[in-house]
C-alpha positions, -999 to 999 in steps of 0.1 A, spaced: 601 807 -205 569 790 -216 553 823 -226 584 831 -247 581 797 -264 545 804 -272 554 838 -287 583 823 -307 561 795 -320 534 820 -330 558 841 -350 573 811 -370 537 798 -374 529 831 -392 560 828 -414 553 793 -426 516 800 -431 524 824 -459 553 804 -472 528 775 -480 499 797 -490 513 798 -526 506 762 -533 469 764 -542 475 796 -561 504 784 -582 483 768 -610 461 799 -612 491 822 -615 505 800 -642 473 801 -662 462 838 -656 497 854 -659 509 830 -687 539 819 -666 563 791 -677 571 762 -655 604 777 -648 588 810 -637 564 791 -615 595 775 -599 610 809 -594 579 823 -578 577 793 -554 614 795 -546 616 833 -543 606 831 -506 634 807 -499 658 829 -520 650 859 -497 656 837 -467 689 826 -481 700 862 -487 691 873 -452 702 841 -434 736 852 -420 727 889 -418 698 878 -396 722 859 -374 743 890 -372 713 911 -362 702 886 -335 737 885 -320 744 922 -323 711 939 -315 692 910 -297 664 887 -308 636 911 -299 646 938 -324 653 911 -350 619 896 -349 601 930 -349 620 940 -381 612 906 -396 575 908 -388 572 943 -403 590 932 -435 569 901 -439 537 921 -433 543 949 -458 556 925 -484 525 904 -481 503 934 -486 522 941 -519 519 904 -529 481 906 -526 480 937 -548 504 929 -576 494 911 -608 525 904 -629 551 877 -626 583 896 -618 569 920 -592 552 891 -575 585 872 -574 602 903 -559 575 907 -532 578 870 -523 616 875 -521 611 903 -495 587 880 -476 615 855 -474 639 882 -460 614 890 -433 610 853 -426 647 848 -421 648 876 -395 618 860 -377 634 826 -375 668 840 -365 654 861 -337 628 835 -325 651 805 -323 680 824 -308 656 837 -281 644 802 -271 677 783 -276 695 806 -252 666 805 -227 664 767 -222 689 742 -209 710 722 -234 693 689 -226 659 703 -237 673 719 -270 658 693 -293 625 694 -276 621 732 -278 633 734 -314 610 705 -323 581 723 -305 587 756 -324 592 736 -357 560 716 -351 540 748 -344 555 764 -375 546 734 -396 511 737 -382 510 770 -399 511 750 -431 477 737 -421 464 772 -425 486 782 -454 470 762 -482 435 768 -469 443 806 -469 457 803 -504 426 785 -516 405 812 -499 425 839 -517 419 821 -550 382 823 -543 376 858 -529 407 876 -541 443 879 -529 440 916 -518 419 912 -486 435 879 -476 471 890 -479 464 925 -465 453 907 -433 488 895 -428 500 930 -421 476 933 -393 486 900 -377 523 907 -382 521 942 -365 501 927 -336 528 901 -330 555 928 -333 537 947 -305 535 916 -283 572 909 -289 581 944 -279 566 937 -244 591 909 -238 626 916 -225 656 904 -244 668 873 -226 701 869 -246 734 885 -239 742 904 -270 776 896 -286 796 911 -314 818 883 -326 847 894 -349 841 885 -385 872 863 -386 860 842 -357 825 838 -372 840 826 -405 863 802 -387 834 787 -369 812 785 -400 837 764 -419 845 740 -391 836 704 -400 808 698 -374 789 728 -386 793 720 -423 783 683 -417 752 694 -398 742 718 -425 745 691 -452 719 671 -432 695 700 -435 702 706 -472 692 671 -484 655 670 -473 651 707 -480 661 701 -516 633 676 -518 608 700 -505 618 727 -529 610 704 -558 578 690 -542 564 725 -535 564 732 -572 559 698 -589 531 684 -567 506 713 -571 511 713 -609 508 675 -610 475 676 -591 462 703 -614 473 683 -645 454 652 -631 422 672 -627 425 684 -591 418 719 -580 425 745 -553 406 725 -527 424 692 -533 459 709 -533 450 726 -501 437 693 -485 468 675 -495 492 701 -480 470 705 -449 471 667 -442 508 666 -447 513 696 -424 491 680 -397 513 649 -398 546 669 -396 534 692 -369 526 663 -346 558 644 -353 583 673 -350 581 678 -313 582 641 -307 612 637 -329 630 666 -311 623 649 -277 634 616 -291 667 631 -303 674 645 -268 670 610 -253 684 586 -278 706 608 -301 700 627 -333 709 599 -358 681 574 -353 651 598 -359 670 616 -387 678 584 -406 642 571 -402 628 604 -416 651 605 -446 644 569 -454 607 576 -455 613 607 -477 632 585 -502 603 561 -505 579 590 -510 600 604 -539 600 571 -557 562 568 -551 558 603 -566 579 595 -596 556 565 -604 523 582 -594 497 581 -621 466 590 -601 455 618 -577 453 593 -548 489 581 -553 501 617 -555 484 626 -522 498 595 -506 533 605 -517 528 639 -502 517 624 -469 548 601 -469 570 631 -475 555 649 -445 558 618 -424 595 617 -432 602 653 -427 584 652 -393 612 629 -381 643 644 -398 641 682 -396 641 687 -358 672 666 -351 690 681 -381 683 716 -370 693 707 -334 726 693 -347 735 727 -362 728 743 -328 749 717 -311 778 721 -335 777 759 -332 779 757 -294 808 733 -296 826 757 -321 819 788 -300 795 803 -326 767 825 -314 733 808 -317 721 837 -339 746 826 -365 736 790 -359 700 798 -369 714 817 -398 733 786 -410 700 766 -407 682 792 -427 710 793 -453 711 755 -456 673 752 -459 668 782 -482 696 774 -507 683 738 -511 647 751 -515 658 775 -543 678 748 -561 651 722 -556 623 745 -568 640 762 -598 661 733 -610 635 707 -603 608 726 -621 631 733 -651 641 696 -654 606 685 -650 595 709 -677 618 691 -702 617 654 -690 586 651 -668 584 647 -630 600 612 -628 636 623 -635 640 649 -608 621 628 -583 643 597 -588 674 619 -587 663 633 -553 655 598 -540 691 588 -549 704 618 -530 684 609 -500 698 574 -499 733 588 -501 724 611 -472 715 581 -451 750 567 -456 765 601 -448 745 603 -416 757 569 -404 793 580 -411 792 614 -394 767 610 -365 771 593 -332 744 567 -325 737 581 -290 736 616 -275 769 630 -264 772 634 -226 766 670 -214 797 689 -203 799 695 -166 
């Protein structure tokens, strides 16, 4: 099982690497391609939009054909779309290529997490999801650096290398046996499970911090650029934030297994709320970077328990874990799209403070919601 966890972690690591690689390149694309702030938001959010479109189909593929085939298809899609992304040089084709990358990423996540969730006992679920999430976030350590490298030597060779890595991982995945019993749940049963209250409530807890990150991924690089920072500083900021989150995610997952999902989640969302207020008031590069680090600190605590809650709710509702990961992808991606596109559009008219304060208010409301819906301690395992 440990080898499988390493493989799953490597695949989601690759996905998040190229999700975050856009950050240092975004100001350059805006300047060189004469993109508006709204178009920059669309380019940043296109990856999440692709993930949203493929979220539930990815769950279906994982449940119907098994996680192995699902991740192989996802890796191939991500690799070839990344090759195109490195070659194209106009806004709308770039947005389309990034959308396809997101589709591949959804299949990778659906297959990978389904594989490990069904291979580990229930009382280790938070830990293994946190480990995979922490490793994925560690990909964000490489992503901004890779984006900065692409900005220096050219996007073609850097993004072409993704195809090679993706195909290599697909080959390794093909050597592992499927460890999940394949199921073909009737559509009516799937829909019934998806709209049950515990699943919906858990999804809401993923949506709120994801909305914040959708906005931050666009606004923060542009703010750093406006204050005189460059590729390197944007990369350093995101790398530092990813380092914090990658360390905390496994710890938060393990904590949620032992003391319940609510405490680490509420702690993380509280820190995220403070970070958004700090970003709204930031008037220097140092303050902006501190806000980013606070955001990463908060997300390191809240995402692992939130994702595990969806898995818990799905199991209690009789929903296949492939669809549970699809719900997670859908909740994360829809919020990323809204946060990126709407946040950038509002900021283009009013400045960064208005969307930042609005998100901070939403996070505070989410804290009250978590106290209302979540038990303070882990539920006893069924015998």
